[in-house]
N, C-alpha and C positions, 0 to 999 in steps of 0.2 A: 449634506452628503452628496458627493459627486458620483455620477455613474455614466458610463458610456451608453447612450441610448440610440446610437446610429443604426444598430441592427435590431432594435426592439420591434416586435410585431404587436402593434396596437389594435385593440378591438373595443367595440361598444357592446352594451347589453342588447340582447335580442328584443328587449322591451323599448328600446330607444326610438323605434319607428324610422330609423334611417336618417333623421335630420342632423343638423350640425349644432344643436343646443344640448350637447351631452358631455359626459366625461368619457375618456377612454382609459383602459388599463393595459399594461403589458407585464407579463411574467418575465422577470429578469434573472440573472445568475444568482445563485446562492439563496433562492427563495424570495428575493426582493420583489416588490411590486411597484411599478411606476403608474402614476395617475396624471393625466393632463386634460386640458380643455380642448374639445374637438374643434372649436372655432379658431384656436391658436396653436396649431400642431408644431410650429417651430418655437413656441414659447417655453417657459419653464415647466417642469414636471415635479410633482411631489414623489419622493421615494420612501417607501415603507419597508421596514424590516419584516420578516415573517411573523414575529410576535405582534408587532403593531397592526399589521393587516388583519390577522386573526382576531385581535381585540376589536378592531373597527367593525368587522363583519358580525361578530357576536353582538355588539352594541346595536347595530342596525337591525338585526333580526329580533332583538329583545325590545325594540322601540325606544331605545335610549336617546335617539336623536329626533323623536317626534316633537312637534310643536305642542306647547301646553294648551 
């Protein structure tokens, strides 16, 4: 999926500590969410639909991605 990210306002979690070893997200048009590596701000970004983003957040909160 291609999206125009030139005007995106990227931010990090307040828990990131302000370093550059983080991911950043941006809320995009139509409820889409962009995710990128803070060390490579000019590089590629993942774009999630609203349903995909909601499913990811639910999974993270429920421990779905915890290591065994």
